[in-house]
C-alpha positions as CSV (number, residue, x, y, z in Angstrom):
1,M,0.0,0.0,0.0
2,Q,1.3,3.4,-0.9
3,I,0.7,6.1,1.8
4,T,0.7,9.7,0.6
5,I,1.4,12.2,3.5
6,G,0.5,15.8,3.0
7,T,2.1,18.5,5.2
8,D,0.9,21.9,6.2
9,D,3.4,23.6,3.9
10,G,1.8,21.9,0.9
11,K,4.4,19.3,0.3
12,T,3.6,15.6,-0.1
13,H,5.7,12.6,0.7
14,Q,5.1,9.0,-0.4
15,V,5.9,5.9,1.6
16,E,5.5,2.3,0.6
17,L,3.9,0.2,3.3
18,E,4.4,-3.6,3.0
19,D,2.1,-4.7,5.8
20,A,-1.1,-2.6,5.8
21,S,-3.1,-4.8,8.2
22,Q,-2.9,-2.2,11.0
23,L,-4.8,0.2,8.8
24,V,-7.5,-2.2,7.6
25,G,-10.9,-1.2,9.2
26,K,-10.0,2.4,9.7
27,E,-12.2,5.0,8.0
28,I,-11.8,8.4,6.3
29,G,-11.5,11.0,9.1
30,E,-9.8,8.7,11.6
31,T,-6.3,9.2,12.9
32,F,-3.5,6.7,13.4
33,E,0.0,6.7,14.8
34,G,2.7,7.7,12.4
35,G,5.0,5.0,13.7
36,I,3.3,2.6,11.3
37,V,5.0,4.5,8.4
38,D,8.2,5.4,10.4
39,L,7.0,8.8,11.5
40,N,7.4,8.4,15.2
41,G,5.6,11.1,17.3
42,Y,3.3,12.0,14.5
43,K,-0.5,11.4,14.1
44,L,-1.9,11.1,10.6
45,E,-5.5,11.6,9.5
46,I,-6.9,9.6,6.6
47,T,-8.4,11.9,4.0
48,G,-9.1,9.5,1.1
49,G,-7.5,7.0,-1.3
50,S,-8.1,4.8,-4.2
51,D,-8.3,1.0,-4.9
52,K,-6.1,-1.1,-7.2
53,Q,-8.3,-0.3,-10.2
54,G,-8.2,3.5,-9.5
55,F,-11.7,3.9,-8.0
56,P,-11.7,6.7,-5.3
57,M,-12.8,6.3,-1.8
58,R,-15.9,8.4,-0.9
59,E,-16.7,9.5,2.7
60,S,-20.5,9.3,2.1
61,I,-20.4,5.5,1.3
62,E,-20.4,3.1,4.3
63,G,-18.2,0.1,4.4
64,P,-15.2,-1.0,2.3
65,A,-17.0,-2.3,-0.8
66,R,-17.1,-0.8,-4.3
67,R,-20.6,0.5,-5.3
68,R,-22.2,2.2,-8.2
69,V,-24.0,5.3,-6.9
70,L,-25.7,8.3,-8.3
71,I,-23.5,11.3,-7.4
72,E,-23.6,15.0,-8.3
73,D,-20.2,16.3,-7.1
74,G,-17.2,15.4,-5.0
75,S,-14.5,12.8,-5.5
76,G,-15.1,10.6,-8.6
77,I,-17.0,13.1,-10.8
78,N,-16.0,16.1,-12.8
79,E,-19.1,17.8,-14.3
80,E,-19.3,21.3,-15.7
81,E,-23.0,21.9,-15.4
82,D,-24.9,22.3,-12.1
83,G,-27.4,19.6,-11.2
84,V,-26.0,16.9,-13.5
85,R,-25.8,13.5,-11.7
86,R,-23.9,10.5,-12.9
87,R,-23.8,6.9,-11.8
88,K,-20.2,6.1,-10.9
89,S,-18.3,3.3,-9.2
90,V,-16.7,4.4,-5.9
91,R,-15.2,2.8,-2.9
92,G,-16.6,3.0,0.6
93,K,-14.9,5.1,3.4
94,Q,-13.4,2.1,5.2
95,V,-9.9,0.9,4.4
96,S,-9.6,-2.6,3.1
97,E,-6.9,-4.9,1.6
98,D,-8.0,-3.7,-1.9
99,I,-6.9,-0.1,-1.3
100,Q,-3.7,0.7,-3.2
101,Q,-3.1,4.4,-2.2
102,L,-4.1,6.0,1.0
103,N,-4.0,9.8,1.3
104,T,-3.3,11.3,4.7
105,T,-2.5,14.7,6.3
106,V,-0.5,15.4,9.4
107,A,-2.8,15.8,12.4
108,E,-0.2,16.2,15.1
109,E,3.5,16.9,14.4
110,G,6.4,15.2,16.1
111,S,9.7,16.6,17.2
112,K,11.5,16.1,13.9
113,S,10.3,17.3,10.5
114,V,8.7,14.8,8.1
115,E,11.6,15.4,5.6
116,E,14.2,14.5,8.2
117,L,12.4,11.3,9.3
118,L,11.8,10.1,5.7
119,S,15.3,11.0,4.4
120,D,16.8,8.9,7.2
121,E,14.7,6.0,6.1
122,E,15.8,6.4,2.5
123,E,19.5,6.5,3.5
124,E,19.2,3.3,5.4
125,E,17.8,1.5,2.4
126,Q,20.8,2.4,0.2
């Protein structure tokens, strides 16, 4: 699973997570400990994501399953006219094993910056 971390300054960082079982069952809007992605001292909030086929998660849909729903705006639809609704396939708000990318933002910062913590991790891999 790929975790995208957005910071307050507008930068994003991507981390590959091998074992995502700790995140399965969490929902959009929930927070989790950053230690899962080597950001000790941080708390991250889930803001969205997409599954392996690219269907976006949607906060208004309960559960982890993919559903075809009639939507007017928000994630999963780009309509120019007002009032136009389309039936689209979207994922529910609950994280499952099928989620490929999970978008997060920093809810509580730790003592070190995100760049420092993630650059240390990259140096250890090389």
